[in-house]
A tleap script that builds the chain and sets N, CA, C and O, in Angstrom:
source leaprc.protein.ff14SB
mol = sequence {
  NMET ALA ASP LEU GLU LYS LEU LYS THR GLN
  VAL ALA LEU LEU GLU LYS ASP ALA GLN SER
  ALA GLU LEU ILE HIE GLN ARG LEU GLU THR
  ALA ILE GLU LYS LEU THR GLU ILE THR ILE
  SER LEU LYS GLY MET LEU VAL GLN GLN GLU
  THR LYS LEU ALA LYS ALA GLU GLU PRO ASP
  VAL LEU LEU VAL LEU TYR CYS LEU CLEU
}
set mol.1.N position { 0.838 -1.196 -0.011 }
set mol.1.CA position { -0.021 -0.021 0.005 }
set mol.1.C position { 0.865 1.258 -0.009 }
set mol.1.O position { 0.542 2.239 -0.679 }
set mol.2.N position { 1.965 1.219 0.734 }
set mol.2.CA position { 2.843 2.405 0.793 }
set mol.2.C position { 3.410 2.702 -0.577 }
set mol.2.O position { 3.580 3.859 -0.962 }
set mol.3.N position { 3.708 1.615 -1.326 }
set mol.3.CA position { 4.284 1.842 -2.687 }
set mol.3.C position { 3.280 2.525 -3.591 }
set mol.3.O position { 3.661 3.345 -4.426 }
set mol.4.N position { 2.018 2.208 -3.445 }
set mol.4.CA position { 0.975 2.816 -4.261 }
set mol.4.C position { 0.796 4.316 -3.960 }
set mol.4.O position { 0.583 5.134 -4.855 }
set mol.5.N position { 0.891 4.633 -2.667 }
set mol.5.CA position { 0.825 6.098 -2.261 }
set mol.5.C position { 2.022 6.821 -2.759 }
set mol.5.O position { 1.899 7.953 -3.227 }
set mol.6.N position { 3.179 6.226 -2.685 }
set mol.6.CA position { 4.420 6.801 -3.114 }
set mol.6.C position { 4.328 7.098 -4.658 }
set mol.6.O position { 4.710 8.174 -5.120 }
set mol.7.N position { 3.836 6.156 -5.382 }
set mol.7.CA position { 3.646 6.302 -6.839 }
set mol.7.C position { 2.649 7.431 -7.131 }
set mol.7.O position { 2.849 8.223 -8.052 }
set mol.8.N position { 1.581 7.494 -6.340 }
set mol.8.CA position { 0.572 8.582 -6.565 }
set mol.8.C position { 1.207 9.924 -6.320 }
set mol.8.O position { 0.969 10.876 -7.064 }
set mol.9.N position { 2.024 10.011 -5.269 }
set mol.9.CA position { 2.693 11.283 -4.969 }
set mol.9.C position { 3.663 11.635 -6.037 }
set mol.9.O position { 3.742 12.806 -6.407 }
set mol.10.N position { 4.400 10.718 -6.554 }
set mol.10.CA position { 5.341 10.986 -7.604 }
set mol.10.C position { 4.624 11.426 -8.885 }
set mol.10.O position { 5.084 12.348 -9.559 }
set mol.11.N position { 3.505 10.778 -9.229 }
set mol.11.CA position { 2.729 11.143 -10.434 }
set mol.11.C position { 2.236 12.582 -10.252 }
set mol.11.O position { 2.319 13.405 -11.164 }
set mol.12.N position { 1.713 12.868 -9.027 }
set mol.12.CA position { 1.165 14.247 -8.857 }
set mol.12.C position { 2.296 15.293 -8.946 }
set mol.12.O position { 2.081 16.393 -9.456 }
set mol.13.N position { 3.499 14.947 -8.449 }
set mol.13.CA position { 4.589 15.918 -8.589 }
set mol.13.C position { 5.001 16.040 -10.070 }
set mol.13.O position { 5.302 17.155 -10.498 }
set mol.14.N position { 5.031 15.014 -10.838 }
set mol.14.CA position { 5.360 15.071 -12.214 }
set mol.14.C position { 4.311 15.896 -12.974 }
set mol.14.O position { 4.657 16.699 -13.840 }
set mol.15.N position { 3.074 15.700 -12.657 }
set mol.15.CA position { 1.998 16.507 -13.314 }
set mol.15.C position { 2.172 18.015 -13.044 }
set mol.15.O position { 1.966 18.873 -13.902 }
set mol.16.N position { 2.571 18.268 -11.768 }
set mol.16.CA position { 2.781 19.698 -11.377 }
set mol.16.C position { 3.986 20.225 -12.129 }
set mol.16.O position { 3.940 21.364 -12.595 }
set mol.17.N position { 5.071 19.461 -12.276 }
set mol.17.CA position { 6.230 19.882 -13.024 }
set mol.17.C position { 5.905 20.092 -14.506 }
set mol.17.O position { 6.412 21.023 -15.133 }
set mol.18.N position { 5.048 19.215 -15.064 }
set mol.18.CA position { 4.624 19.369 -16.455 }
set mol.18.C position { 3.833 20.658 -16.686 }
set mol.18.O position { 4.018 21.340 -17.695 }
set mol.19.N position { 2.959 20.978 -15.747 }
set mol.19.CA position { 2.174 22.218 -15.796 }
set mol.19.C position { 3.085 23.422 -15.745 }
set mol.19.O position { 2.906 24.375 -16.502 }
set mol.20.N position { 4.070 23.384 -14.848 }
set mol.20.CA position { 5.021 24.499 -14.712 }
set mol.20.C position { 5.814 24.639 -15.993 }
set mol.20.O position { 6.019 25.755 -16.469 }
set mol.21.N position { 6.254 23.562 -16.549 }
set mol.21.CA position { 7.020 23.591 -17.807 }
set mol.21.C position { 6.183 24.185 -18.901 }
set mol.21.O position { 6.715 24.962 -19.695 }
set mol.22.N position { 4.877 23.870 -19.004 }
set mol.22.CA position { 3.989 24.374 -20.031 }
set mol.22.C position { 3.850 25.897 -19.856 }
set mol.22.O position { 3.854 26.644 -20.835 }
set mol.23.N position { 3.731 26.337 -18.617 }
set mol.23.CA position { 3.595 27.772 -18.350 }
set mol.23.C position { 4.831 28.536 -18.827 }
set mol.23.O position { 4.741 29.572 -19.485 }
set mol.24.N position { 6.010 27.966 -18.459 }
set mol.24.CA position { 7.307 28.570 -18.890 }
set mol.24.C position { 7.388 28.611 -20.432 }
set mol.24.O position { 7.835 29.601 -21.011 }
set mol.25.N position { 6.955 27.529 -21.075 }
set mol.25.CA position { 6.999 27.432 -22.525 }
set mol.25.C position { 6.126 28.527 -23.128 }
set mol.25.O position { 6.555 29.200 -24.066 }
set mol.26.N position { 4.959 28.713 -22.634 }
set mol.26.CA position { 4.017 29.754 -23.097 }
set mol.26.C position { 4.643 31.147 -22.918 }
set mol.26.O position { 4.569 31.980 -23.822 }
set mol.27.N position { 5.239 31.390 -21.788 }
set mol.27.CA position { 5.856 32.687 -21.565 }
set mol.27.C position { 7.014 32.916 -22.519 }
set mol.27.O position { 7.167 34.003 -23.077 }
set mol.28.N position { 7.822 31.891 -22.702 }
set mol.28.CA position { 8.993 32.007 -23.684 }
set mol.28.C position { 8.428 32.290 -25.084 }
set mol.28.O position { 8.963 33.124 -25.814 }
set mol.29.N position { 7.376 31.611 -25.444 }
set mol.29.CA position { 6.783 31.825 -26.779 }
set mol.29.C position { 6.295 33.257 -26.940 }
set mol.29.O position { 6.478 33.854 -28.001 }
set mol.30.N position { 5.699 33.798 -25.940 }
set mol.30.CA position { 5.250 35.214 -25.991 }
set mol.30.C position { 6.427 36.109 -26.100 }
set mol.30.O position { 6.421 37.020 -26.928 }
set mol.31.N position { 7.423 35.909 -25.324 }
set mol.31.CA position { 8.642 36.752 -25.349 }
set mol.31.C position { 9.309 36.692 -26.712 }
set mol.31.O position { 9.781 37.723 -27.192 }
set mol.32.N position { 9.369 35.553 -27.346 }
set mol.32.CA position { 9.958 35.424 -28.659 }
set mol.32.C position { 9.106 36.170 -29.694 }
set mol.32.O position { 9.634 36.819 -30.597 }
set mol.33.N position { 7.788 36.066 -29.545 }
set mol.33.CA position { 6.913 36.787 -30.483 }
set mol.33.C position { 7.141 38.316 -30.376 }
set mol.33.O position { 7.236 39.004 -31.393 }
set mol.34.N position { 7.227 38.835 -29.137 }
set mol.34.CA position { 7.487 40.228 -28.916 }
set mol.34.C position { 8.851 40.670 -29.483 }
set mol.34.O position { 8.975 41.726 -30.103 }
set mol.35.N position { 9.858 39.830 -29.247 }
set mol.35.CA position { 11.203 40.197 -29.720 }
set mol.35.C position { 11.194 40.193 -31.255 }
set mol.35.O position { 11.854 41.028 -31.873 }
set mol.36.N position { 10.468 39.280 -31.867 }
set mol.36.CA position { 10.351 39.262 -33.305 }
set mol.36.C position { 9.694 40.564 -33.828 }
set mol.36.O position { 10.159 41.132 -34.816 }
set mol.37.N position { 8.639 41.023 -33.180 }
set mol.37.CA position { 8.013 42.224 -33.569 }
set mol.37.C position { 8.912 43.428 -33.425 }
set mol.37.O position { 8.893 44.326 -34.267 }
set mol.38.N position { 9.706 43.455 -32.360 }
set mol.38.CA position { 10.647 44.524 -32.147 }
set mol.38.C position { 11.723 44.533 -33.238 }
set mol.38.O position { 12.085 45.597 -33.740 }
set mol.39.N position { 12.227 43.366 -33.603 }
set mol.39.CA position { 13.240 43.204 -34.604 }
set mol.39.C position { 12.702 43.742 -35.966 }
set mol.39.O position { 13.397 44.487 -36.657 }
set mol.40.N position { 11.538 43.377 -36.311 }
set mol.40.CA position { 10.940 43.864 -37.543 }
set mol.40.C position { 10.768 45.369 -37.520 }
set mol.40.O position { 11.014 46.018 -38.536 }
set mol.41.N position { 10.355 45.956 -36.397 }
set mol.41.CA position { 10.203 47.337 -36.275 }
set mol.41.C position { 11.579 48.050 -36.419 }
set mol.41.O position { 11.703 49.057 -37.116 }
set mol.42.N position { 12.567 47.508 -35.756 }
set mol.42.CA position { 13.922 48.112 -35.814 }
set mol.42.C position { 14.461 48.066 -37.262 }
set mol.42.O position { 15.082 49.029 -37.712 }
set mol.43.N position { 14.235 46.986 -37.976 }
set mol.43.CA position { 14.695 46.905 -39.380 }
set mol.43.C position { 14.031 47.996 -40.200 }
set mol.43.O position { 14.674 48.639 -41.030 }
set mol.44.N position { 12.752 48.201 -39.966 }
set mol.44.CA position { 12.028 49.275 -40.701 }
set mol.44.C position { 12.648 50.662 -40.347 }
set mol.44.O position { 12.819 51.511 -41.221 }
set mol.45.N position { 12.971 50.863 -39.080 }
set mol.45.CA position { 13.573 52.159 -38.726 }
set mol.45.C position { 14.898 52.336 -39.360 }
set mol.45.O position { 15.214 53.434 -39.817 }
set mol.46.N position { 15.702 51.299 -39.412 }
set mol.46.CA position { 17.008 51.339 -40.054 }
set mol.46.C position { 16.903 51.686 -41.548 }
set mol.46.O position { 17.658 52.505 -42.073 }
set mol.47.N position { 15.979 51.059 -42.181 }
set mol.47.CA position { 15.725 51.354 -43.624 }
set mol.47.C position { 15.384 52.819 -43.798 }
set mol.47.O position { 15.893 53.482 -44.702 }
set mol.48.N position { 14.555 53.301 -42.963 }
set mol.48.CA position { 14.117 54.756 -43.013 }
set mol.48.C position { 15.365 55.636 -42.841 }
set mol.48.O position { 15.582 56.565 -43.620 }
set mol.49.N position { 16.167 55.349 -41.841 }
set mol.49.CA position { 17.355 56.134 -41.564 }
set mol.49.C position { 18.351 56.118 -42.698 }
set mol.49.O position { 18.931 57.148 -43.041 }
set mol.50.N position { 18.555 54.920 -43.294 }
set mol.50.CA position { 19.469 54.798 -44.454 }
set mol.50.C position { 18.939 55.640 -45.613 }
set mol.50.O position { 19.714 56.304 -46.301 }
set mol.51.N position { 17.641 55.619 -45.829 }
set mol.51.CA position { 17.052 56.420 -46.901 }
set mol.51.C position { 17.258 57.922 -46.641 }
set mol.51.O position { 17.591 58.673 -47.558 }
set mol.52.N position { 17.065 58.337 -45.429 }
set mol.52.CA position { 17.296 59.712 -45.041 }
set mol.52.C position { 18.731 60.167 -45.280 }
set mol.52.O position { 19.000 61.251 -45.799 }
set mol.53.N position { 19.646 59.270 -44.870 }
set mol.53.CA position { 21.111 59.544 -45.044 }
set mol.53.C position { 21.441 59.656 -46.492 }
set mol.53.O position { 22.172 60.557 -46.904 }
set mol.54.N position { 20.896 58.723 -47.299 }
set mol.54.CA position { 21.150 58.750 -48.727 }
set mol.54.C position { 20.668 60.037 -49.364 }
set mol.54.O position { 21.345 60.631 -50.203 }
set mol.55.N position { 19.472 60.457 -48.944 }
set mol.55.CA position { 18.907 61.707 -49.527 }
set mol.55.C position { 19.707 62.932 -49.007 }
set mol.55.O position { 19.836 63.930 -49.716 }
set mol.56.N position { 20.219 62.853 -47.819 }
set mol.56.CA position { 21.002 63.963 -47.282 }
set mol.56.C position { 22.309 64.111 -48.030 }
set mol.56.O position { 22.824 65.220 -48.171 }
set mol.57.N position { 22.848 63.012 -48.509 }
set mol.57.CA position { 24.119 63.044 -49.249 }
set mol.57.C position { 23.933 63.497 -50.692 }
set mol.57.O position { 24.889 63.978 -51.300 }
set mol.58.N position { 22.756 63.363 -51.251 }
set mol.58.CA position { 22.514 63.745 -52.628 }
set mol.58.C position { 22.893 65.193 -52.910 }
set mol.58.O position { 23.651 65.464 -53.841 }
set mol.59.N position { 22.378 66.120 -52.120 }
set mol.59.CA position { 22.761 67.544 -52.429 }
set mol.59.C position { 24.218 67.794 -52.431 }
set mol.59.O position { 24.707 68.619 -53.203 }
set mol.60.N position { 24.957 67.087 -51.561 }
set mol.60.CA position { 26.411 67.278 -51.541 }
set mol.60.C position { 27.038 66.873 -52.883 }
set mol.60.O position { 27.963 67.541 -53.347 }
set mol.61.N position { 26.580 65.850 -53.483 }
set mol.61.CA position { 27.089 65.402 -54.785 }
set mol.61.C position { 26.687 66.412 -55.838 }
set mol.61.O position { 27.494 66.692 -56.725 }
set mol.62.N position { 25.501 66.972 -55.797 }
set mol.62.CA position { 25.124 67.928 -56.794 }
set mol.62.C position { 25.921 69.227 -56.615 }
set mol.62.O position { 26.294 69.869 -57.597 }
set mol.63.N position { 26.170 69.596 -55.402 }
set mol.63.CA position { 26.982 70.778 -55.142 }
set mol.63.C position { 28.386 70.671 -55.691 }
set mol.63.O position { 28.913 71.608 -56.291 }
set mol.64.N position { 28.988 69.496 -55.473 }
set mol.64.CA position { 30.345 69.258 -56.042 }
set mol.64.C position { 30.286 69.300 -57.547 }
set mol.64.O position { 31.169 69.905 -58.156 }
set mol.65.N position { 29.339 68.721 -58.165 }
set mol.65.CA position { 29.223 68.752 -59.657 }
set mol.65.C position { 29.018 70.205 -60.091 }
set mol.65.O position { 29.606 70.623 -61.088 }
set mol.66.N position { 28.252 70.942 -59.419 }
set mol.66.CA position { 27.966 72.329 -59.823 }
set mol.66.C position { 29.329 73.136 -59.700 }
set mol.66.O position { 29.666 73.929 -60.579 }
set mol.67.N position { 30.045 72.912 -58.644 }
set mol.67.CA position { 31.315 73.629 -58.431 }
set mol.67.C position { 32.348 73.266 -59.531 }
set mol.67.O position { 33.172 74.093 -59.923 }
set mol.68.N position { 32.279 72.061 -59.992 }
set mol.68.CA position { 33.254 71.652 -61.062 }
set mol.68.C position { 32.911 72.261 -62.362 }
set mol.68.O position { 33.785 72.363 -63.223 }
set mol.69.N position { 31.686 72.682 -62.576 }
set mol.69.CA position { 31.281 73.249 -63.888 }
set mol.69.C position { 31.736 74.656 -63.866 }
set mol.69.O position { 31.535 75.385 -64.837 }
savepdb mol mol.pdb
quit
């Protein structure tokens, strides 16, 4: 009888551990989704900045060409 109770206790502990692991997995999945969204947003910001820098350099090239004429 004691062995049966011991097994029941072990099963209950394993079930609790499995539930905890599932909760951790869900939280990690949420964190990964948020980090992915942030990464996409940052990439968009970088593209915008690169475009602005490229446009800012254009007048300099035109000014140099004008001075050479």
